[in-house]
N, C-alpha and C positions, 0 to 999 in steps of 0.2 A: 204816597208808596204806589210803587207799580206792580199790575197784577195781570196774568195774561190768562184767557181760559178759552175753551171750547164752547160756544153758545148757539142756538138753532138762530137761523136765518128766519126768519117771520116777519110779520108786518108792523112789531115793535121794536124789534131789533132793526129794522131796517128803516125806521122812523127816525132811529136816534143816528143811525149813521150816516143819512142823506145831509144832514148839516154839516160834514166833512167834504161830501164830495166835490163841491165848487173850486175849494182851496186846492186838493189834488189833481182837477182838471187845470187849476189855474195854473200851477207849478209844473206838472210832468206832460199834459199830453199833446202828443204831435197832431192828433185831431183838431185841435184848438188852432194850432198855428196853421192849418189849410183850410179856417173857415168854418169848420160839423161841431154843432154846438154838444153839450153832454146831453144825453137822450136817453138813460138807462132803459132796459127791459124788464123792470122790476118784477112784472107779471111771471116772466119767466124764471129769475132769480128763485121766486118763489116757489115755483112749479117744479125745480130742480133740487130745490130745498126737501119740496113734500114728499119728492121719488127719493130723498138718501144721498143726493149727487153732489151735496155742496159740505166742504166744511168752512166754517164762518169763525176764524179766531180773533178775539179783541184784547185790546190792549187799553188797561184802564190806570188811572192815576186819581187813587182816591175815588175812586168808585167813577169818574167821568170818562168815556171814550175819549181815548186820543189818537189812537192806531186800531190798524184791523189788517185782514190778512184772509181773501176770499179764495178758496180753489172750488175746481169741479173735479170730482173722483167718479170714473168709469170706466169700462175696457178701453182700451188701446181701440184705435180706429184701425191700424196695422197689426195689432198683437192683441185679439180679443183673449186672450190668456194673459193678458198684463193689465191689471188694475192699476191704473195710472191717476195721480193725483195731478191736476195742472192746476198752476196760480193763473187766475184773473186778475186780481189788484191785492196792491199791499202797501199799507202805507202808513207813517208816522207824523203825526203835526209838526212842522219844521221846528217849533220854539220848544220842542221837547225831545229830541233826538238829541244823540250821543249819550242817551240814559242806558244803553243798553235793550231798550224797546225792542229794536229790530232782531236782536238774537232772541232775545224771548220769543215774539211771534212766530220764528223759524225754528223753535226747539218744539214751542207746544206744537204747531202744526205737523214735524217729523212723529212726535208721539202719537197724534192722534193718527196720520196716515200707517203708523205702523199697526195700531190698534183696529183700524179699518181692513187690516190685510193688503195695503198697498204694494204693491213690487217697485212701481217708478214714480218719483215726485218731481217735477218739471216747473221750472219758474223762469219768466223772461224778464229783461230789466232794458228799458231803452238804453242804447250804445252811449248818450252824452250823460247818462248818470252810472255809467258802469263803474270810474272811479271811484264812486262813492258804495254803493250797491257790491259791486264786483268782491271786493275784500271781506265785507260784512258773510256773502254768501260764500265765500270760500272758508272763510273761517266756520261756517255752518256744514262744511260737508261737502256743498256741492263743486261740481267742475264746468267748465264754459264747454261747449258742445257744439254750440250752431253761433252763426250771426247772421240775422235776417235782414234785408234789404226791402226798405218801404217806397212806393213813391203813389201819391195821391193823383189821381186822373181828373182833371177838367173836365166839368158836366158841360154837355154841349147843346 
């Protein structure tokens, strides 16, 4: 049975999510293609969480972690009167996709953003995954507003 909940991001929950990160990186990372290894700043995540700036949504199947959404919630850099929740990452293990887990993550995130008084929710997706994640996000009430282009620079 799937369940979704808001949990604190702390040493215990961070240790639980860490085994899922390599699969997430292998499947979705553009950095991997540029030869940049996964190396999260876990201390910074914990510091921001302690400051109340993190929303951590977990998706579980029979208690086991199978997905997550992490976002930062802070006043906007250009609009300080606009409390903005910006997604850092979201993921559902590939073998358990299609069970509405993504929808559950987004619904719980939206509810928590409203509870915290957010004015804006932002989420980005890789363009190569837009055909999968785009319809899911549109069904959750999001609209596409920007397209970002990336270029990794060679080290000299």
